C-alpha positions in Angstrom: -20.6 -70.1 109.8 -22.4 -70.6 106.8 -23.8 -66.9 107.7 -20.6 -64.7 108.4 -19.5 -66.2 104.9 -23.0 -65.0 103.3 -22.4 -61.6 105.1 -19.1 -60.4 104.1 -19.8 -61.3 100.2 -22.8 -59.5 100.5 -21.2 -55.8 100.4 -19.3 -57.3 97.0 -22.6 -58.3 95.0 -24.2 -55.3 96.1 -22.8 -52.7 94.9 -25.4 -49.7 94.0 -25.4 -48.6 90.5 -23.5 -45.0 90.9 -20.7 -46.5 92.2 -20.6 -49.3 89.5 -16.8 -49.1 88.1 -16.2 -48.3 84.0 -15.4 -51.7 81.9 -12.1 -52.7 81.2 -10.3 -50.8 78.7 -12.2 -47.9 78.8 -11.2 -44.2 79.1 -12.7 -41.2 79.9 -14.1 -38.8 77.7 -13.9 -35.2 79.5 -9.9 -34.5 78.8 -10.3 -35.3 75.0 -14.1 -32.8 75.0 -12.0 -30.0 76.8 -9.2 -30.1 74.0 -11.4 -29.3 71.6 -13.0 -26.4 73.2 -10.1 -24.9 73.8 -8.9 -25.0 70.1 -12.3 -23.5 69.1 -12.0 -20.6 71.4 -7.9 -19.9 69.9 -9.3 -19.9 66.4 -12.6 -17.6 67.1 -9.8 -15.3 68.7 -7.7 -15.3 65.6 -10.7 -14.7 63.6 -12.0 -11.6 65.5 -8.3 -10.6 65.8 -8.1 -10.9 61.8 -11.9 -8.7 61.5 -10.7 -5.9 63.4 -7.3 -5.4 61.5 -9.3 -5.4 58.2 -11.7 -2.8 59.5 -8.9 -0.6 60.6 -6.8 -0.8 57.4 -10.7 0.0 55.6 -11.9 2.9 58.2 -7.9 4.3 57.2 -8.0 3.9 53.5 -11.8 5.0 53.0 -11.4 8.7 53.4 -8.9 8.8 50.8 -10.6 7.1 48.2 -13.6 8.9 48.6 -11.8 12.6 48.2 -10.0 10.7 45.3 -13.5 9.7 43.7 -15.1 13.1 44.5 -12.3 15.4 43.3 -11.9 17.1 40.0 -11.0 14.7 37.2 -7.9 15.5 35.3 -8.9 14.9 31.5 -7.0 15.4 28.7 -9.5 17.2 25.8 -9.7 17.4 22.0 -11.9 19.7 19.6 -14.2 19.0 17.6 -13.8 20.3 14.1 -15.6 20.9 10.6 -13.8 19.3 7.8 -14.2 16.7 4.8 -13.2 12.9 5.4 -13.4 10.2 2.9 -15.5 7.0 2.3 -13.4 4.6 2.0 -13.7 0.4 1.4 -11.4 -1.8 2.9 -10.3 -5.2 1.8 -7.5 -7.8 1.8 -5.0 -7.6 -1.7 -2.0 -9.4 -3.5 0.6 -8.1 -5.3 0.2 -9.5 -8.8 2.6 -8.3 -11.4 0.9 -7.0 -15.1 3.1 -9.6 -16.8 5.0 -12.8 -15.3 6.5 -14.5 -18.1 8.2 -18.2 -17.6 10.6 -18.8 -20.6 11.1 -22.1 -21.4 13.1 -23.9 -24.5 11.7 -24.2 -28.2 14.7 -26.3 -28.9 16.9 -29.1 -28.0 20.2 -28.7 -27.2 23.1 -27.6 -25.0 23.3 -24.4 -22.8 26.5 -22.7 -23.6 26.2 -19.0 -21.7 24.0 -17.2 -19.5 23.6 -14.3 -19.2 21.6 -12.9 -16.5 22.6 -12.6 -13.1 19.8 -13.8 -10.4 17.5 -10.8 -9.4 19.1 -9.0 -12.5 16.8 -6.2 -13.6 16.5 -6.3 -17.5 14.7 -4.5 -20.1 13.4 -6.0 -23.3 15.4 -7.4 -25.5 18.1 -8.0 -23.0 20.2 -11.7 -23.4 19.4 -14.1 -20.9 20.7 -17.5 -22.2 22.3 -18.9 -25.3 22.1 -22.8 -26.9 24.5 -23.9 -29.1 23.3 -23.1 -32.5 25.4 -24.9 -34.8 23.7 -27.7 -35.6 20.5 -25.5 -36.9 23.0 -23.5 -38.6 24.0 -26.2 -40.6 20.4 -27.1 -41.0 20.3 -23.3 -42.4 22.9 -23.6 -44.8 21.4 -27.1 -46.1 17.9 -25.0 -46.7 19.5 -21.8 -48.2 21.7 -24.0 -50.6 18.3 -25.7 -51.4 16.8 -22.8 -52.2 19.5 -21.6 -54.5 19.5 -24.5 -56.5 15.8 -24.8 -57.2 15.7 -20.7 -57.7 18.4 -21.0 -60.5 16.2 -24.2 -61.8 13.0 -22.0 -62.0 15.0 -19.5 -64.1 16.0 -21.6 -66.4 12.4 -23.0 -66.8 11.0 -19.7 -67.4 14.0 -19.2 -70.1 12.9 -21.9 -71.7 9.6 -21.3 -71.9 10.2 -17.8 -73.1 11.9 -19.5 -76.2 9.3 -22.3 -76.7 6.5 -18.9 -77.1 8.4 -17.6 -79.6 8.6 -21.0 -81.4 5.1 -21.4 -81.1 4.1 -17.9 -82.3 6.3 -19.3 -85.6 4.6 -22.6 -86.1 7.5 -23.8 -84.9 6.4 -26.2 -81.9 3.7 -28.5 -81.1 1.4 -26.3 -79.0 1.5 -29.6 -75.9 5.4 -28.6 -75.6 4.7 -25.4 -74.7 2.3 -26.0 -72.1 4.4 -28.8 -70.6 7.0 -26.3 -70.0 4.5 -23.7 -68.4 3.7 -26.3 -65.9 7.1 -27.0 -65.2 7.5 -23.3 -64.5 4.9 -23.5 -61.9 6.6 -26.7 -60.4 9.6 -24.7 -60.1 8.3 -21.4 -58.5 6.3 -24.5 -55.8 9.4 -25.9 -55.0 11.5 -22.1 -54.6 8.7 -21.3 -51.8 8.9 -24.4 -50.1 12.6 -23.7 -50.3 12.0 -20.3 -49.0 9.7 -22.0 -46.1 12.6 -24.4 -44.8 15.2 -21.5 -45.1 12.6 -18.9 -42.8 12.1 -22.2 -40.4 15.7 -22.6 -39.8 16.3 -19.0 -39.3 13.9 -19.2 -36.2 15.5 -22.4 -35.0 18.4 -20.4 -34.7 16.8 -17.8 -33.0 15.3 -19.8 -30.4 19.1 -20.7 -29.3 19.9 -16.7 -28.4 16.8 -16.5 -26.0 16.3 -12.7 -24.8 14.3 -10.9 -22.7 10.2 -9.9 -24.0 9.3 -7.9 -21.2 11.1 -5.4 -19.0 11.4 -6.6 -15.3 13.5 -8.3 -12.6 15.0 -12.2 -13.0 14.6 -14.9 -10.7 17.1 -17.2 -9.3 18.8 -19.1 -11.9 17.1 -22.2 -13.2 19.9 -24.1 -15.4 23.6 -23.8 -15.8 25.9 -24.0 -18.6 26.4 -27.5 -19.6 22.8 -28.6 -19.6 20.8 -30.2 -22.4 17.4 -29.2 -22.6 14.5 -30.0 -24.4 12.3 -28.1 -26.8 8.7 -27.8 -25.9 9.8 -28.6 -22.2 7.5 -27.2 -19.2 10.6 -26.8 -17.2 11.0 -22.9 -17.3 14.9 -21.9 -18.1 14.1 -18.7 -16.8 11.1 -16.5 -14.9 10.9 -12.7 -15.8 8.2 -10.9 -13.6 7.6 -6.7 -14.4 7.7 -4.7 -11.2 7.1 -1.0 -12.3 4.1 -1.2 -12.5 2.8 -3.6 -10.9 -1.1 -3.9 -9.8 -3.3 -5.0 -6.7 -5.6 -7.4 -6.8 -8.3 -7.6 -4.2 -11.9 -8.4 -3.4 -15.3 -6.2 -2.0 -18.6 -7.7 -1.3 -20.8 -7.5 -3.9 -23.0 -4.7 -2.0 -20.5 -2.7 -2.7 -20.4 -2.7 -6.6 -22.9 -0.3 -7.2 -20.7 2.2 -5.6 -17.9 1.6 -7.6 -19.6 1.2 -10.9 -21.5 4.6 -10.2 -18.1 6.7 -9.6 -16.8 4.5 -12.8 -19.6 5.3 -15.0 -18.6 9.0 -14.6 -15.1 8.5 -15.3 -13.2 9.2 -12.4 -10.4 7.5 -11.5 -10.6 5.7 -8.1 -7.7 6.2 -5.6 -6.4 3.1 -3.9 -4.3 3.1 -1.0 -2.2 -0.1 -0.3 -1.0 -0.2 3.6 1.1 -3.2 5.1 -0.1 -6.3 6.7 -0.4 -4.7 10.1 -2.1 -2.3 8.4 -0.4 0.8 9.6 2.5 1.8 7.1 1.6 3.2 3.5 3.1 1.6 1.2 1.6 3.4 -2.3 -1.1 5.2 -3.3 -2.4 3.4 -7.2 -5.7 4.0 -9.0 -8.4 1.6 -9.9 -7.7 0.1 -13.1 -11.0 -2.4 -13.5 -13.1 -4.9 -12.3 -14.0 -8.6 -13.0 -16.8 -9.1 -15.4 -18.7 -11.6 -12.5 -19.1 -11.8 -8.8 -18.0 -15.3 -6.9 -21.0 -16.8 -6.1 -19.2 -19.1 -3.7 -17.9 -16.1 -1.9 -20.3 -12.8 -3.0 -17.3 -11.0 -3.6 -16.1 -9.4 -7.2 -12.2 -8.8 -8.1 -11.1 -5.5 -8.7 -7.5 -4.6 -10.3 -5.8 -1.7 -8.8 -2.8 -0.1 -11.1 0.4 0.9 -9.3 3.7 2.7 -10.0 6.4 0.7 -8.1 9.5 2.7 -8.8 10.7 2.5 -5.3 10.2 -1.7 -5.3 8.1 -1.2 -1.9 5.3 -3.3 -3.7 6.4 -6.8 -3.8 4.8 -10.0 -6.2 2.6 -12.0 -3.9 2.4 -9.7 -1.3 -0.3 -9.2 0.8 -1.5 -6.1 1.7 -4.5 -4.1 2.9 -6.3 -1.6 0.8 -8.3 1.1 0.8 -10.8 2.3 -1.9 -12.0 6.0 -2.0 -15.6 6.0 -3.3 -16.3 9.3 -2.3 -15.8 12.0 0.3 -18.2 13.8 3.0 -17.7 17.5 2.9 -18.0 19.9 6.1 -18.9 17.2 8.5 -18.3 17.3 12.0 -15.0 15.5 13.1 -14.0 14.4 16.5 -11.3 12.3 17.1 -12.5 8.1 17.2 -10.9 8.1 20.8 -12.9 10.5 22.2 -16.6 8.2 21.7 -17.8 6.0 24.5 -20.1 2.9 24.1 -22.7 1.7 26.2 -24.8 -1.2 24.5 -25.7 0.2 20.8 -25.9 4.0 22.4 -22.7 6.2 21.5 -21.2 9.5 23.5 -18.6 11.4 24.1 -18.3 14.0 27.5 -18.5 17.7 26.4 -16.6 19.9 28.7 -18.3 23.4 29.5 -17.5 25.2 32.4 -15.0 23.0 34.1 -18.1 20.5 34.1 -18.5 17.4 31.3 -21.8 16.5 30.0 -23.2 13.2 29.1 -23.9 13.9 25.1 -25.2 11.1 23.3 -24.0 11.2 19.1 -24.2 9.4 16.1 -21.2 8.2 14.5 -20.3 8.1 11.1 -17.6 7.6 8.7 -14.0 6.6 10.4 -10.6 7.5 9.0 -7.3 7.8 10.0 -8.0 7.9 14.0 -11.2 10.6 13.0 -15.0 9.9 12.9 -17.9 12.0 11.6 -20.3 12.6 14.1 -23.7 14.1 14.5 -24.7 15.7 18.1 -21.9 17.9 18.6 -21.1 21.4 17.1 -17.3 22.3 15.1 -15.8 24.0 18.6 -16.7 21.8 21.0 -14.2 20.9 23.7 -14.5 16.9 24.4 -13.1 14.7 26.8 -10.3 12.4 25.3 -9.3 10.8 29.0 -10.3 9.5 31.9 -13.5 8.2 31.1 -13.1 5.3 33.7 -13.9 8.1 36.6 -15.9 10.6 34.1 -20.0 10.8 34.8 -22.1 13.3 33.3 -21.9 16.4 35.5 -18.3 15.5 36.5 -16.0 18.5 37.9 -13.3 18.4 35.2 -9.7 19.8 35.6 -7.6 20.2 32.4 -4.2 18.0 32.4 -1.7 19.3 30.9 -0.1 16.1 31.1 -1.3 13.6 28.8 -3.9 11.3 30.7 -4.3 7.7 30.0 -7.6 7.5 28.4 -10.1 4.0 28.6 -10.8 3.0 24.9 -13.3 0.2 26.0 -15.9 2.4 25.8 -17.5 -0.2 28.4 -18.2 2.7 31.0 -22.4 3.9 31.1 -23.4 7.3 33.2 
């Protein structure tokens, strides 16, 4: 019995390693690996399809692009010419009135009348403000009365002096009496002079009650109303007047430019100054350089200059910021080309000269620029120069003249 039981149990205990069962809870890995391989193949298929589409599009567009790059380049042209150009010094300036008067009260009193309107143009001597003058007129009347009294006393003293002189001539009075009367006349004359000064002072006080325009110009906003009491010698202005015509512009130049300006002024030349708006596009007015400051500002290395402008149309407003151009000299008979035709390659400037339908790169040396024109060396008057399509132009490029404007590349970064 024991042998039969051992024989029945042996097959279960001696199973070979190839036939062992997997451990409980484990799953086969083959289906999971198969899914990964399928996704990789799908992604590779999409990548190949996308690459084929891109190659097809590039092949379709490449011939047109190469034809466009190799065909004639349409350009607009400009012609170099011989002419004159000014040498200007540019600066930022401020419109500054020749005179600005902040009028304050010289007397204490009640404002009775305001004659001016806000922003009114007034002339010298026009009435502005009236202050109640009655107290000062009363003081003036008192001073005039004292002067009249002391004047009569002086006349009486002089009459007595004449009598004493006659009596002294007859030895009728003592010498002391005559001398006393002479000194009395001198005292009366001093009193009369003091009274005259008091009368004149009171007359000035009465005149201060009637404020008038000391200069011609524009009145600002109203700063005082009737009924207000103003104080003598107050720092608060009652009215401000600025002269508008003429007017000046104060601007600064670097100290290195002082020699150029002084050399022209020593020859008696009136240097023109042009004022432009803040954007440096619109010309506002033209004037003349009036003077330079007497010293250079050591903190900025600049010197102030003042130019005078006739401001008939009120285009220059006080404290307005403007761009100024000071003409110091004029270059005669130089070659001029439009500034837009000049290109840059690093420190090298060049243009494309068009000859026989071909653009030739020509190095130049640019000089003074003004109003869109530049004086250059390296081209001759009459040369035809390309003024557009710089992004496509190269040396010896075939060009065709365009009748319609072609947008120009003004970046100046293209290289041959």
